[in-house]
N, C-alpha and C positions, 0 to 999 in steps of 0.2 A: 334349868337352863342346859345342864349337861345332857339330860335325857333328850331334850329337843335337838341338840347337835348330833347325838348318836342316831336319832331317827333320820335326820337328813343324810348322814353318811350311808345308812342302810338303803335308803331310797336310791341314792346315786349308784350303789353297787348293783342293785337289782336292774336298774336301767342299763348299766354297762353290760351285764350278763345277757340281757335280751338283744342288745345291738351287736354283740360279738359275732354270731353266725352271719348276720347281714354284712358286716364289714369284711368277713372272710370271703363271702361270695363275691362282693364287689372287687376285692383285691385279685381274686382268681380271674374275674372278667377283664379287669384292667390288664393283667399279664397276658391273657390270651389275645386281647385286642391289640396290644402293643407288638406282640410277637407276629401276629398276622400282618399288621401294617409294615413291620420290618421286612418280612418275607416278600410281601408285594412290592415294596420299594426296591429290594435287591433284584427281583425279577425284572421290574421295569428298567432299572439301571443297566442290567445285563443286556437287555434287548436294545436299549438306547446306545450303549457303547458298541454293540454289534453292528447296528445300523450306521452309526457314525464311522466306524472303521471301514465298513463296506463302501460308504460314500467317499471316504478319503482315498480308498484304493481305486475306485472308479475315476475320481478326479485326477489322481496321479497317472493312471493309464492314459486318460484323454490328453493330459498335458505332455506326456512322453511320446505320444503318437506324432506330435509335431516334429520330432527328431527325424522321422523316416518319411521320405518324400514318395508320394504315390507314383511319380514318374519312374523312380528307380525300382520300386517294387513291381511295377507293371512289366519290367524287363525280365523278371524271373519266370522261368517256365516250369519249375518244379522237377527238374531232371539233373543228372550229374553234370551236364554241360554248364550249369549255373556256377559251378565251382571256379571257373576261370573268368567269370564276368566281373568287371570292376564294381558293378552295382551290388553283386552278392558280397564281395569282399568289404565294400564300404558299409553295408548294412550289418554284416557279421561283426565287424570291428566295433560299430556303434553299440550293438547289443552286448557284446562282451564288456565294453567299457561301462555301459549302463548298469549291468549286473554287479560289476566290481564296485561301483560308486554308490549303489543303492543297497543298503543293508537288508532291507525287508524282502527284496525280490530274489528268488532262488534261480528261476529260469525265465528267459524271455524268448519268444519265438514268433515266427510268421508262418501261418498255415494257409494253404490254398486248396482249390478243388481241381482234381485232375481225373478224368475218366470216371466220374461219379464218386470218387473217393476223396477223403480229406487227407492231404499230404503235408509234410513239412517242407517249407521253402527255405527258411533260415532258422537256426537256433543260436543260443548264446554259449554253447559248449565247445571246447577245443576238440578237434578231430580225434585225438587220442583218448578222450574221456569216454568212460563206459556209458555215460548218459547222452552221448552225442547222437544226433539224428541227422543223417545226410539228406540233401535235397531229394524229394520224391518219395521218402519213406512214408508209408501209409500209417496214419494214426488210427488204429483199430478200436481204441477205447473212446472214440468220439461220442460225447454226450449229446443229449437233446439241446442243451444250452449252446454248445459249439455249433451244432447244425443250424440253430435259429440265428446265430450270429452271422451266418452266410446268407440267411434269407432276409433278415431285417437289418436296419441300419442303426440299431441301438447297442450301446455298450452293455455287456452282460456280466453279472457277478454270480459265481456259483461256488459251492463248496460246503463242507469238504467233499472232495471226490477222490477216488482211488484209481490209479493206473499202475503201470509196470514199475514206475519210479517212486511210488509212495502215495501218501495222503497230501492233498493240496487244496488250497483256496485260490481260485483263478479269477482273473478279470480278462474278458475278451472284448476287443474293440475292432469293429469292422473298418477296413481301409477302402475307401471309394475312389474311383477314377474321377478327378475334378471335371473332366470334359463330359463324360457320359453319365456320371452318378452311379455307375455299376460297382458292386462290391468285388474287389479284385483279390482281397486277402483279409485275414483276421490276425490282428496283433494280440498276442497273449502274454500274460505275466502270471507266474505261479509263485504263491507264498506258502511256505511250509505250514500245514494245518496246526502242528504242535506249537510253533512259534506264534501263530495267529491267536490261538486260544490262550496261550501264556500271556500275551500282551493284554488280552481282554481281562484276564484275572488280575494282572498288575493294575489295570485301571480300576478294578473293583475294590482294591485294597482300601483306599480312603473311604469309600462308601461303607465297607464292612466295619471299618474302625468307627465310623460315625454311628452305625447301628449298634455296635458294641457299647459305645459310650452312652447311646440313648437307652439301651436296656439297663445298663448299670445305673443310669440316672433314675430310671423308673424304680429299680430295686431300692436305690437309696431313698427315694421319696417314700416308698412304702414302709421301709424300715423307720424312717424319720417319723412318719405318721403313727406308726405303732408305738415308738418311743414317746411321742407327744401324748398319746392316750394314757400310757402308763404314768408319765409325769403328772398329767392332770389328775389322775386317780390318787397319786401320792400327795399332791398339793392340797387336795380336798381333805385328806386325813391330817395334814400338818397346817391347819388353818391359821393358827395363831401361835406359832412357836416363839417363845419369849426371847430366847437368845438371838434368833434371826431378826426379830423385830428391833431389838436394841441396836444390833449392828447396822441394820438398814437405816434406822431412825437417826442415829448419830452421824453416819457417813453419807447420808443421802445427798446428792448434788442439788436437791431442791429444798427450799425451806418448808418445814412441817411444823404446824402449831395446833395445839388443842385449845380452842378458844371458848370461853364461857360468855355467851352473848356477845358483848362488844369489848370485853376485857381481854387483853392479849396474854398476860402472864398470870397463870394460876398454878397451884401445886396439884399435879394429877393424883388421883386416888391409887394409881398403879405404882406410885413411887418414882416417877421419872419427871424431868422438866417438861413443861408444856410446850416449849419452843426448842427446836433442835438447833445446833450450832449454825447451820447454813441459814436458817431463818433470821438469827441474830446478825449474821454477817451481811445479809441482804439489806436489812433495815439500818445497819450501822449502829446498833444499840445492843447492850448486854441484857441478859435476862432481868437483872435488877433494875436497869433503866426502863424496862418495859412494864414493870410493876406500877399499877395505877394509871397506865396510859390506855385509853380506849382507841381502837383503830380509826374512828372518825376524826380524832384529833390530829392524826398524822397523814390523813388522806388529802390529796390535791383537791381544792375546791371544785374544779371543773369535773372531777370524777366522782365526787361524794354522792350526789343525788342519785345517779344511776346505780351505785353500789347499795345505797339504803333501800331503794325500791326493790331490788332483787332480794336483798336480805329479808325484808318484810314478807315477801312471798315465800321465801324459804322457811321462815319461822312459822308461817301460817300453814305450812304443809302443801302449798300449791305446787311447789317444785321440789324435787329431791336434791338438786344441786344446781350450781351455776358457776360459770367461768367469766372472768372479766379482765380486760387489760386496764390497769390503773397505775397511778403514780403515788408513791409514798414520800413523805418529807423526811430527809435525813437530818441529823443534828447540826450539820454545817450549813443548813439552809437550802441545799440542793435537793432536787427530786430524782427519784430512781424509778424507771419503768419496770413494771412487773406483770407477769401473767398469773392471776390468782384464781384458784378453784376452791369453792366452798361446798362441802358435802357433810352428810351425817357421820358422826364418829363411828358408831356401830348400830346395827339394827336394834340391839337391846337398849340403846340410849336415844332412840328416835324422838322420844318426848322430852328429853333432857335439853337444856339450853346449851350444852356443850356440843361443839361441832368441830370438824376438821378443816383446817385452812392450809392449802398447798400453794407455795409461792416460788415462782421462777424469775430470776433476774434477766430481763430481756432488753436492758438498756443498750448493750452493744448491738444486739440484733435490730433494735428499733432504730438506732442511729444508722446502722448499715442499710436497713430497709429504706429509711428516709433518703440516705445518700443514693441508694440504688434507684429509688423512685425519681429523684432529681436527675440522676444520670439517664434513666430511661426516658424521662420527659425531654431532656436535652437531645438525646439520640433520636427520639420520635420527631421532635421539631426539625432536627438536622436532616433526617431521612425524608421527612415530608416535603421539605423545601430543597432537597438535594437535586441538582440539575442532572439527573441521570437515574440509574437504578442500582441499588446495592443488593447483594444476594448472598445466600449460603446454599450450596447444592451438594448432592451426592456425586461421587466420582464414578459416573456410569455414562453409557452412551446416550441416555436421555437427558442428562444434566438435571436430574430430579431435584426440584427446588424444595428446600426445607424452610427457607425464609426469603422473602423478596419485598423490597420497599415499595412505597406508594408510587414512586416514579415509574414503575412498570407500566402503569396505565397510560401515561403520556408517551412513553417510549414505544411500547408495543401495541397499544390499543386494547390490551387484555387486562382484566382486573387481576390484582396480585393473587387472590385466592384461587383463581382458575388454573394457575400454574403450580400451586403448592401440591406436592406429591402427584403431579401430572393429572390433577382432577379432570380438567377439560382438555388440556393440551400440554405437551411437554415443551420445554424451551428448545429442544433439538428440532421440533417441528417448525419453530419460528425462524431458525437459521436458514439462509438461502442454501439450496442444495449443493452448490458448487463449493461451499466453504465447510461443510460438515466434517469431511475427512481431514481437511487442513487443520481445523480447530482441534480435533482429537489428537492428531500427531503432534501439534504444537504443545498441547498440555502434557502429553506423554514425555516429550523432550524436556519441558520445564520441570516436571517432577523428577525425572532421572538426574537432572543436574541441580536440583533444589534451587531453581531460579524462579523469578517472578514471571508470570505469564502476561504477555503484552501482544495484542493483535488487533488489526483493523479488519472488519468484515461486514457483510450485509445481512440484514434480517428482513423478514416480510411481516408487516404488521397485520392486525386484524382486518384492516381495510384493504389489504392487498398492496400497500405501498412498500417500496423497497427503501430501507434506510441504512446509511453507513453508521456503524458504531465502533467505538474504541473500548476494548475490555482490558482491564488490569486485574489480575487475580493472583492468589497464593494458596497453596495447599495447607490444610490443617492436619498436622501429624498427631497420631495417638502415641500411647506408650510403646508400641511396637514399630514406631517409625513408618507406619502406614498412613495413607492419605484418604480416609473415608469421606472427607468433606473438603470442599473448595469454597473460598470466599473471595469476593471481589466487587468491583463496580464497573458499570457499563455506561458510557457517555454516547449521546447522539452527536455525531460529527458530520451529519449530512451537509450542513451549510459549509463547514470547513472543506469538505470534499468538493462541493460545487466551486468554492473559491479556488481550491487547489487545481481543479480541472480547468477553470478559467485562466488561472495563472499559467498553467502548462500550455494551454492553447495560445495565450498571448506571447509566451516565450518562443513559440514556433511559427507564429503567423504575424503578418503585417496588420496593424490595427485598422487601417483605412480600407484595404482591398480584401482582406481575409486570405491572401495568398501566403505561401511560405516565406519567412523572412530570411535574411542573409545567414544567420546562425544555423537554422535548421537545414537550409539549402546546402550549406557547406557540410553539415553532418551527413546528409544523404550521400554526397559524393565520397566523403571520407569512408563511410561504411562500406559502400560498394568496392572501393579500392582495397580495403582490408580483406574483403571476401574474394578478391582476385577474379572478378567477373571476366569472362572471356568474350562477352559481346562488346561491340563497339560502343563507345560513349563519347558524347560531345556536349559542349555548352554553347547555347545560342543567346547572345545578348542583344537587347533592343534598347538603344540609347535615345532617350527623349529629353536631352539636356536643354533643348530650346524651350521647354515648358517653363524654364526659369524666367524667360522674358514675358511669358503669359502671366506669371505670378506678379511680376513688377507692374504689368499693365492693368490686369483685371483683379488682382488680389489673390490671397492664398486659397480661400474657399472655392473660388471658381476653378482655379487650376487643379485643386485636389479632387473636386468632383469630376473634372475632365479626366484626371488620371484614373479614378475609379471606373469610369466608363471604358477607358482603354483596357483596364485589367479584366473587365467582364468580357470584352471582345476577345482578348488573348486567351482567356480561360476556356473558350470554346474549342481551342485546339489542344488543350491539355488532356492527357490520358495517363494510364499507368506507366507507360514508357516515355511520356513527355510531361515531365513535372515542371510546373510554372511557379516562379517565385519573384518577389519584388525585393531586390537586394539593396537598392539605393532609392532615393526619393524619386528620381526620374529614369530609373533603369529597371527593366524586367529581364528575366533570364529563364530560358528553357533548359532543362537537363534531359538530354535525349539518350535513350538506351536501345540497343538492338537494331540499329539501322544497318543498311547494306553497304552504302557507298556515299560519296560526296554529293552525287546527283540527288539522292534522296533528301539529304540535308538542305540542298539548295532549293529543291522543289517545295519543301516544307516552309523554308524561310520566305520564298516567293509568295506562297499562299498567305502567310501572315502579313507580308508587306502589301499585297494587293488589297487585303481587307482593311488595313490601317490607312492606306493612302487617301481615300476620300474623306475620312474622318479628320486626319491631320491637315489636309489641304484646306478644309473649311476654316481652320484657324491659322493658316499660313505658317505651318510648323513642319519642318523636315525632321527626318530621323535616320538612323543607321542601324543595320543589323550585322553584328559580328559573329563569326562562327569559329570556335576553337575545338579541335578534336583532341581528346585526352589520350595520351600515350601510356598504356598500362605498364610499359617497361620502365618508364621514368618515375623517379620519386615524386610523390604527390606534393605539389606546392600550390595550395589554394590561393594564396596571395598573388602568386605569379599568374595563375589562370584568370583571376578576377581582373588583374591589371591589363593583361593582354586582350581579354574580351572587351574591356572598356576601350582600349586603344583601337582595335580593329572596327568596333562599332562606330567610333567617332570618325575613323577614316572612311567608313562606308557612306557617310553622308555626302551626297553630291557626286558619287562615283559615276552615275549614269544620268540619263535624262529624267529619271523618275524621282519623286519626292523622297523615297526610301531606298537607299542603296544597300547592297549586300556584299560583304567582304569576308573571305576566309583568311585565317591566320596561316601564312605560309612563309617561305624563305624570303620572298620580296618584302613582305610586311616586317619580317624580322630584321632585315637590313634597314628598312625605314626607321624602325624603332631604335636600332643602334645609332643611326644618324641623328635622330631626335635627341637621344641621350647625350651624344657628343655636343650637339648644339646647346643643350640645356646646361652641360658642364661649363661650356665657354661663357654662356650668359651668366651663370652663377659667379664665375671669376670676375666678370665685369661688374656684377652687382656688389661684389666684395671689394671692388676697387683694386684688383690685382694689377700689377704693372705689366705683366705679360698677357693681359687680356687681349683677345682678338677683336674687340669692338672698337671701331673707329668711325669718323665722320668724313663724308665727302660733301663739298659745298657746291651746289648747283646755282650758277649765277641767274639773277632775274634782270631781264633787260627792260628798260623804260623805252617804249617805242617812240615816245615824243622826243626824247633827248638823244635816243640811240646810245644811252650809257647804262652801265650796270648800276642799279639802285639797291640791290639787296642779294642775299643768298638764301637758298633753302638748304638746311642741314639735313643730309641724308645719311641714315645709319647704315653701316656696313659691318659685316662679320666675317672673320677669316679664322679657320681652325687648322691645326696641323694635320688632322685626320681627313677633313673634307675639303680643305682649301676655302676659296671664297664661297660664302653662303648668301643667296639672295634674300632681301628683306621679306619677300612673300613667303619664304620658308621659315625664317627664324622669328619674325614678329608674331605670328599666331602661336608659336610655341611659348614665346615669352608671355603672351597674354594668358594662355591656358594655365601656365605654371605660376602666374602672378609675379613672375620676375620682371614684367614690364614696368612695374613701379620703380624699383631701384635702378633698373637699366635706363628708364626714362629720365631719372634725375642725373645719371651719368652722361647721357646724351645732352641734356640741358647744360650741364657744367662745361662739357667740351665746346658746345656752341657759344657759351658766354666767353670762354677763353679766346675763341676765334674772333669774336666781336671786339674784345679788348685789344687784340693784335691789330685789327683794322683801325681801331681808334688811335692806337699808338703810331700808326702810319699816316695819320691825319685824315682818315675817312670817317668823320663824325656823323655823316648823314646816311651811311650804309646801314641797312637793317638785316637781321638774320631771323628766319622763321624756323620754328621747331615743331615737329609733329608730336602731339600729346594723345595718348590713348584715352578712350572714355573711362577705362578702369582707373587710370591715374587721376583723371579730371574730377571724378565724383568723390574722391577721398576727402574727408573733412578737413585735413590739414594742407590741401594742395596749395591754395593761395598764400597761406601764411609761410609755408616753406619756400615757395617761389620768390616771395618778396624778401625773405631772409637771404636767399642766394643772391638776389639782385643787389642787396645792400652789401653783402660781404665782397662781391666781385665788382662793385662799383659800375653797374650796368644801367644805362638809361632805358626805362621801360618802353619809350617811344621807338627804340631801335630793335624791339623784340616783337616778333609775330608768333601767334599760337595757331597752329593748324590742327583741326580735329577731323576725324573720319566720320562717315555716315552712320557708324554704329551708335552715335549719340541719339539718333532718331528713335532708338528702342528704349531710351532712358526717360527719366522724368524731366520734362522740359523746364518746369519751374526751378528745380535744383540746378540744372545746367545753366539756365539764364542768370541765376544769382551769381554763379562763378564768373561767367563771361561779362556780366555788367560791371563787376568789380574790377576785372582786368582792363576793360575798356576805359573805365573811369580814370585809371592810373596811366593810361597812354598805350597799353598793349593793343595791337591789332589782332582781330580774331577772324579766321577764315575756315570754310568747309573745304576739306581736301578731297580730291577724287570724286566729285559730285557726279552722280549718274551711273555709278558702278553697282549700287545696291538697290534698296527699295525706297530711296528718298525721292522727293518730288519738289518742284518749285512751290507747290501749294503748301507744303509743310515747312519749307525752308524759311518763310517769312516769320514763323513762330519763334525762331531762335534769334538771340541778340548777337549778330555777326556783322563784320564789316565787308566781307567779300566772299565770293564763291569761286573755287577753282574747279572748273568743269573738266572732267576727264575727256580725253580725246575720243574714247570709244563712244561716249554719249553724243559728241558732235558728229562722228561718223554715221551713227544710226539716224541722226536727223537728216544728214545729207543723203543717205541712202533712201530714206522715205521720200524726201523731196524729189529725188531723181526718179524714183519709182512712179 
């Protein structure tokens, strides 16, 4: 046996001796190859840095050329007279400042051609400097590159070149006349050649260090390989060192057992235990406990058959060894997972039933693997059903994907694997072009501040569709606090964006007409006011309040459709300087900018009115157009502008013989507004039952022509203010109706009329009646009759002595509702009359539809009849 071992060692040494020259040759070849590669790399890097530095110098020169204006350079003649020219001084100062602030540039100068020579026009040196070149000095060392710069329009880089001032690297940029395209001068910048090459060598230092480390690594590998060969040679000589074996056997982190067939514990012929301590620890049994136990007895039933099959093949010599993951039963009844390897004990004992069993406890790894598998399964399910795309990518301009979830397919239209390592396309190619730089800068900022990345942007899918996405990401830092990878999720927010866009549109536009609404219209005016626009601005309001009567008559949808048609007509006149909006239900407004005078505003308003008149006339609707000019010197008050435009547009109705009147806001209108405000204050006092109220009644007697005696009185409301004096009813009644003060004022009039009736009653005139005018606004209130009867009861008034007069405005109301009120009044004894019949749109054919007792015909109606008869 010993002789056989010696023969093997001799054979190994002979083979090693034969292969040594080959290994030596290979090592030399490797060294030469690595050195050549290093040299080529350094040469390549040198040329690259040289080209990069040249390109940077050219770009710098081209960007600095913008400082000098061709118009100023064209003024230079190349003679001493230039010294007094402001253009020369300005360019001179700019060059000196440029050289001072730019470390790399030593000289800057402008050269021109004069009498066939290249001369200095301006340089960056002080006049007292020895390097100073005055205007017109001939540059005798002009190179071919400088000559070509005057012939061609390309920026030229040359160097190193030598002249009287030293060695330089120069950049020459032609300056052309913008009008003719002719080269009028050459702008030059000189960089010291020594500094230039010193910078190149500085740039080469990291690469030389890399090459040095590379060569050291190669040397280390060769040394390590040589050591490996020596160690292998030594290990072959120390095949079975007993001391080393005992140490390894007893301290091995894996269980080792010498097994005799199926019996675990035997006494080895070599005088050692057949199972090492770790084997006993793994099985949870001592060597004595293992005596008499066969390993099939403590093998998990589910693993036993597979183990027996492999063991029979091993015993039959069909396989030299086998490995198996199996479970062993511990004394406490639990099972332990192990990785078992069975092999021959030694070649000399191949025919012996003894074999070697190696055991590793993998219970923790198995549990961790199962947990990891479950975790991976959960993550896989989560990522598969994730409503978006999860990713892990490199921190580079391509966003090279290392991992990407299945949601990529639905989000981008590309299969996930097509983006991994940029196989078919990079994620950067999917990003819409206008967002690429934004995303990069946003990531740079997030990393600098160690913040989470959040951004909405657009991508272009495989089908060419643009999608809005929302990305949330974070950097993954390594031990050097660098961010080689980024992780995050990307959601499809296209539908949200559509909804956001729709909401934004709805917030700015009227839903029915699509025109700008009040909020956005005000914002336009407010924005222009903040920008202090110098052009004239005005607001033109179109008041269509009479459309409310159309709504009552024909319904909401009819009037709304009519309003939409009006909006379409008005929109024909809209432009960039004439913005149209719908600020209220029945009001449209133009915001006019850049007009010349009031005549232009009036002509525009007249065109609008002429277009609307036939449309409104068909529905018997009038309108008013109010014009308000914005004073840029005044503080902007949008509420005031809106109110005044509304007022002048209302006043515009009926100003002339046309259906649509036009009215400017001016001093007269302002006075009228003040007057109306004073009237409104007085009416408010009356509504609040103030004692000093200027509202009072005058009683016009009604004569019975049969008896020639007074049979009643008509209560006529009158108003007197301290500011205006007496105010006629035709002036304050419309104001009361418009402000809705007509309701409380109407009750105050009724109260005073009933008090007068009681005074007549106290004087013995029980048969005298008093009529009171009631507005249609007050009449259609739900509580009108109840409150009237309550007042009659409180003031002890006989309804038969009370007459109710209503105006023709009731003809625009719902007859059925009006008749219910009047029928109830007549039932209790009230008399009901139509007042001022013939002044409006009423007719006798419609009068019989109302439940009334009499008609008071206005004198103007009788006069027209008389005039027609006479005619």
